[in-house]
C-alpha positions, -999 to 999 in steps of 0.1 A, spaced: 233 -64 243 205 -40 255 173 -46 268 159 -31 239 181 -54 216 173 -84 235 132 -76 229 137 -71 189 160 -99 184 136 -122 205 105 -109 187 125 -113 149 129 -150 160 93 -158 172 76 -140 139 105 -156 119 96 -192 135 57 -185 135 62 -177 97 79 -212 92 51 -229 113 24 -212 91 41 -221 55 50 -256 67 10 -258 79 0 -243 47 23 -273 28 -9 -296 21 23 -320 3 53 -313 20 68 -347 9 66 -333 -33 90 -316 -46 81 -279 -59 71 -283 -93 49 -289 -122 36 -324 -106 28 -310 -75 15 -274 -90 -13 -291 -111 -26 -311 -85 -33 -280 -61 -43 -263 -92 -67 -288 -97 -79 -295 -66 -86 -255 -60 -101 -256 -90 -133 -276 -87 -133 -270 -51 -138 -228 -53 -176 -221 -57 -172 -194 -80 -149 -214 -110 -166 -229 -138 -144 -262 -130 -166 -260 -94 -173 -301 -88 -203 -309 -58 -187 -324 -30 -210 -356 -38 -192 -360 -66 -154 -361 -57 -143 -390 -64 -116 -402 -65 -103 -436 -72 -64 -454 -66 -49 -482 -76 -27 -503 -45 4 -517 -58 23 -494 -73 9 -468 -66 -4 -461 -31 24 -490 -16 55 -510 -32 50 -539 -53 83 -552 -56 100 -578 -57 65 -594 -60 26 -583 -53 29 -585 -19 -7 -606 -20 11 -635 -43 42 -638 -13 10 -637 10 -4 -668 -15 35 -680 -16 32 -685 23 0 -696 21 7 -728 -2 37 -736 18 21 -738 51 -11 -757 34 12 -780 16 18 -809 34 -22 -812 36 -16 -814 -7 8 -834 -13 -4 -835 -49 5 -799 -48 46 -808 -54 37 -824 -90 6 -797 -104 15 -764 -115 17 -733 -103 18 -749 -70 53 -768 -76 71 -737 -87 62 -720 -60 73 -749 -35 106 -748 -53 109 -711 -51 104 -705 -87 83 -673 -89 93 -667 -125 71 -701 -134 44 -692 -111 39 -655 -128 42 -671 -165 8 -692 -156 -11 -655 -162 -45 -658 -147 -54 -692 -151 -26 -703 -130 -33 -677 -103 -68 -680 -99 -63 -713 -94 -40 -703 -64 -67 -679 -51 -88 -707 -51 -69 -730 -31 -54 -705 -6 -85 -685 -2 -116 -702 -11 -139 -721 17 -128 -697 47 -157 -676 60 -150 -635 52 -140 -634 91 -116 -660 91 -99 -651 59 -96 -617 78 -80 -629 104 -57 -648 83 -45 -616 66 -40 -596 96 -20 -623 112 7 -629 87 9 -590 82 20 -588 120 43 -617 111 62 -614 84 85 -588 69 92 -574 35 125 -592 19 145 -562 13 137 -532 38 127 -556 68 97 -539 72 58 -548 72 42 -552 43 19 -525 52 46 -502 63 57 -503 26 37 -476 20 43 -440 4 45 -412 22 34 -384 -9 7 -404 -14 -5 -405 22 -4 -366 22 -25 -367 -14 -51 -390 -1 -51 -365 32 -56 -337 10 -82 -347 -12 -105 -359 19 -95 -327 34 -115 -310 6 -144 -329 2 -135 -359 -19 -137 -389 -11 -106 -418 -17 -115 -450 -29 -86 -480 -33 -99 -495 -69 -69 -524 -69 -65 -555 -92 -60 -574 -55 -83 -588 -34 -107 -569 -21 -110 -593 13 -70 -590 12 -69 -554 16 -101 -545 39 -83 -554 70 -60 -531 69 -66 -500 42 -82 -479 71 -51 -480 91 -25 -477 63 -47 -450 46 -75 -439 61 -97 -458 33 -128 -474 50 -137 -510 37 -164 -499 23 -142 -480 0 -122 -507 -11 -130 -525 -46 -107 -552 -56 -107 -582 -74 -133 -612 -57 -142 -646 -53 -178 -653 -54 -195 -652 -18 -223 -676 -4 -243 -671 29 -242 -699 57 -255 -713 87 -225 -730 107 -230 -742 142 -261 -718 144 -241 -686 132 -247 -672 100 -209 -666 78 -202 -658 49 -178 -684 25 -154 -673 3 -165 -697 -32 -136 -711 -57 -154 -688 -83 -140 -657 -99 -168 -622 -92 -146 -597 -106 -109 -594 -119 -103 -551 -108 -82 -552 -130 -75 -534 -170 -110 -533 -181 -124 -549 -150 -117 -516 -136 -146 -494 -141 -164 -519 -143 -156 -524 -107 -158 -486 -101 -195 -486 -117 -206 -518 -94 -193 -508 -56 -195 -468 -66 -219 -457 -88 -199 -425 -100 -174 -419 -124 -146 -403 -108 -128 -374 -117 -96 -383 -98 -80 -414 -106 -44 -423 -96 -19 -455 -111 8 -471 -119 8 -495 -151 -10 -503 -178 -34 -524 -159 -46 -491 -146 -48 -476 -179 -92 -480 -185 -89 -467 -152 -77 -435 -160 -93 -435 -195 -128 -440 -182 -121 -409 -156 -106 -381 -176 -135 -393 -203 -160 -377 -185 -171 -341 -183 -158 -313 -169 -125 -312 -151 -108 -343 -146 -72 -359 -133 -55 -385 -135 -22 -396 -118 3 -418 -134 38 -423 -107 62 -437 -126 91 -457 -107 122 -443 -113 143 -441 -85 167 -472 -84 180 -462 -54 153 -453 -26 128 -476 -48 132 -487 -79 129 -482 -115 106 -503 -138 85 -495 -163 77 -513 -197 101 -545 -193 89 -555 -157 67 -581 -150 55 -565 -122 37 -532 -128 44 -534 -166 39 -496 -178 41 -491 -216 11 -478 -231 0 -454 -204 35 -436 -206 33 -437 -243 -3 -423 -244 0 -402 -210 6 -368 -224 -18 -373 -257 -46 -383 -229 -33 -350 -206 -24 -374 -174 -1 -364 -152 31 -382 -142 50 -385 -110 89 -391 -115 95 -406 -83 129 -394 -82 122 -357 -85 91 -352 -72 89 -373 -40 114 -357 -9 108 -387 6 94 -421 0 80 -444 26 69 -428 66 98 -444 80 130 -427 60 
């Protein structure tokens, strides 16, 4: 090969590599397959951030809210906070022999999670009160952190805070790069999510909204503390989500993401506002890489939302078709 041909070949290779790198850098959602869903997201963000567009939204109003369970991380075989509570009940059971004959504690100790789920909100609130109340918020945060460090998902063997969705991480980053404030608005416990949400999603504690118990200010051994009480403050699910958004954020979102009928009212509230709005509904359709479920699932049931999505103008993510990868570690 003569020197001129060699130089020409090297230049073409370098240019090709540069163009390829530039192309990758220009794609903010590389784990999303090209298609209507990805394009709908990109188009919305472009419109609301373009000052010359009639859909332009000032940065202060660019609020995006996301459910957590089943939207930002997996929720099978059960909600991860429920698995945390199961472990807490087992560790505290020696101090409470009455739990052997008291529901839903007895079902947990027998390993019968179906009966625990069947106990509904009253049963879950008993569990919340027994395993969360009486602790200071700092003690509870340490307990959650220790549990995450020592517990593993039964199917993947990964830490629970590694069972997060790579495409959604990219979406969160893309929105923030375009002036959005991203919030978690979840039925999960607010104090359960706050210790790890920033490391997992880049969402700071003050931008986490969740179900909560009432708090009480006390001074213990000369130190001011906040103590969790066995009284419900907010159930941040279904109708409670718009209430939580108004109470904690004070602005109606222009973007909302969810995956179940528990997110219906949040998405309805978001898209009912004036101007350009976006609602994203994650449909679990990939039994090979994750799980496939919707209307018949006790965890993350999706029925009404899926039926009404088209009429409401909501964008449905087909996980199997729209996502190139599921988890960051794949």
